[in-house]
C-alpha positions in Angstrom: 122.9 151.5 104.1 124.5 152.6 107.4 126.3 155.6 107.8 129.9 155.6 109.2 130.7 157.2 112.4 133.6 159.3 113.5 135.7 156.1 113.8 135.0 154.9 110.2 133.0 152.2 111.3 129.2 151.8 110.9 127.0 150.7 113.9 126.8 147.2 112.8 130.4 146.8 112.4 131.0 148.1 115.9 128.4 145.9 117.3 130.0 142.7 115.7 133.4 143.7 116.8 132.0 144.1 120.5 129.9 140.7 120.1 133.3 139.0 119.1 135.1 140.4 122.1 132.4 139.2 124.3 132.8 136.0 122.5 136.4 135.4 123.0 135.8 136.3 126.9 133.2 133.7 126.9 135.7 131.1 125.5 138.6 132.2 127.5 136.0 131.6 130.9 135.1 128.3 129.4 131.6 129.1 128.9 131.8 128.3 125.1 134.0 126.6 123.0 135.7 127.8 119.8 133.6 126.1 117.6 130.4 127.7 119.5 131.7 130.9 118.8 132.3 130.5 115.2 128.8 129.3 114.9 127.1 132.4 116.7 129.2 134.7 114.5 128.2 133.1 111.5 124.5 132.8 112.8 124.6 136.7 113.6 125.7 137.6 109.9 123.1 135.4 108.7 120.5 136.9 110.6 122.0 140.2 109.8 121.4 139.5 106.0 117.7 139.1 106.9 117.2 142.5 108.7 117.6 140.7 112.0 119.8 142.0 114.7 120.8 139.7 117.2 123.9 139.7 119.9 126.0 136.6 120.1 125.2 136.3 123.7 121.5 136.1 122.7 122.2 133.2 119.9 124.4 131.3 122.6 121.7 131.6 125.1 119.2 130.7 122.5 121.2 127.5 121.9 121.7 126.5 125.5 125.8 127.2 125.0 125.4 129.3 127.9 123.5 131.1 130.4 122.2 134.8 130.6 124.3 134.7 134.1 127.5 133.8 132.0 126.9 136.4 129.7 126.4 139.0 132.6 129.8 137.7 134.2 131.7 138.0 130.6 130.3 141.7 130.2 131.3 142.7 134.0 134.8 141.2 133.2 134.9 143.2 129.8 133.8 146.5 131.4 136.6 146.1 134.1 139.4 145.3 131.3 138.0 148.4 129.4 138.2 150.7 132.1 141.5 149.4 133.4 143.0 150.0 129.9 141.0 153.1 129.2 142.4 156.6 128.8 140.6 158.0 131.8 141.6 155.4 134.1 145.3 156.1 132.8 144.9 159.7 133.1 143.6 159.7 136.6 146.6 157.3 137.7 149.0 159.7 135.7 147.8 162.9 137.1 148.4 161.3 140.4 144.5 161.6 141.1 143.9 158.1 141.6 146.6 155.1 142.8 146.0 151.7 140.9 144.5 150.2 144.0 142.1 152.9 144.5 141.0 152.1 141.0 140.6 148.5 142.0 138.8 149.2 145.0 136.3 151.7 143.0 135.7 149.0 140.3 134.6 146.4 142.9 132.2 149.0 144.5 131.1 150.0 140.7 129.6 146.8 140.5 127.4 147.0 143.8 126.4 150.8 143.2 125.4 150.6 139.7 126.5 154.0 139.5 129.1 155.7 136.7 132.8 154.9 137.8 133.4 158.8 138.3 130.8 158.9 140.6 132.1 155.8 142.6 135.7 157.4 142.8 134.0 160.7 144.3 131.8 158.6 146.5 134.3 156.7 148.1 136.7 159.8 148.5 139.2 158.3 146.3 139.3 161.7 144.0 137.2 164.7 143.6 134.7 165.9 141.0 137.1 168.4 139.7 139.8 165.8 139.3 137.1 163.6 137.4 136.2 166.9 135.4 139.8 167.6 134.5 140.8 163.9 133.6 137.3 163.9 131.3 138.3 166.9 129.4 141.8 165.4 128.7 140.5 162.3 127.5 137.7 164.3 125.4 141.0 166.3 124.0 142.8 163.3 123.5 140.2 161.5 121.2 139.8 164.4 119.2 143.5 164.8 118.6 144.0 167.8 120.5 146.1 165.8 122.9 148.4 163.5 121.0 150.0 162.0 124.0 147.9 159.2 125.6 150.0 159.5 128.7 149.5 163.0 130.7 151.9 163.6 133.2 150.8 165.3 136.5 154.2 167.6 136.2 153.2 169.0 132.6 150.3 171.8 132.9 147.8 172.1 130.1 145.9 174.9 129.1 142.6 173.6 128.1 141.3 176.2 126.4 144.8 176.7 124.3 144.3 173.0 123.3 140.9 173.5 122.2 141.6 176.5 120.1 144.7 174.9 118.5 142.5 172.0 117.6 139.8 174.0 116.1 142.3 176.3 114.2 143.9 173.1 112.7 
């Protein structure tokens, strides 16, 4: 039996959600049909019952419904969507460390450099290592409930240690 993680989901549940999301992107991009996605998700579930872990993309490639290149394009698209909607990107913008167009520029370079997005932002001179560190600390605090508002204002100062102590005491 799989153990639940902090978010209340088992690793295989999380994997199925991610695979369904990639499958949706493949359908939206015209690489798969709805019927093919449904079949791939069913096949994934059938294989899991047999103890075989398979990703939806693998199943689609095996059945010649799409190519590995199609999967890679969808995964890149998914990464960009996740980062744009991620708390870290939002925090960097809200704090005034990064402008939305700077974020877009960094994402384009990020694909070429294959480096973490924070390193890419610093490398391009869009923000500093210190700004990335501050944003990451706020992101972690938000994840663990110490900061309740997902949108952080650059005009509202935070004492990080006070937030951590308050969270630990709660």
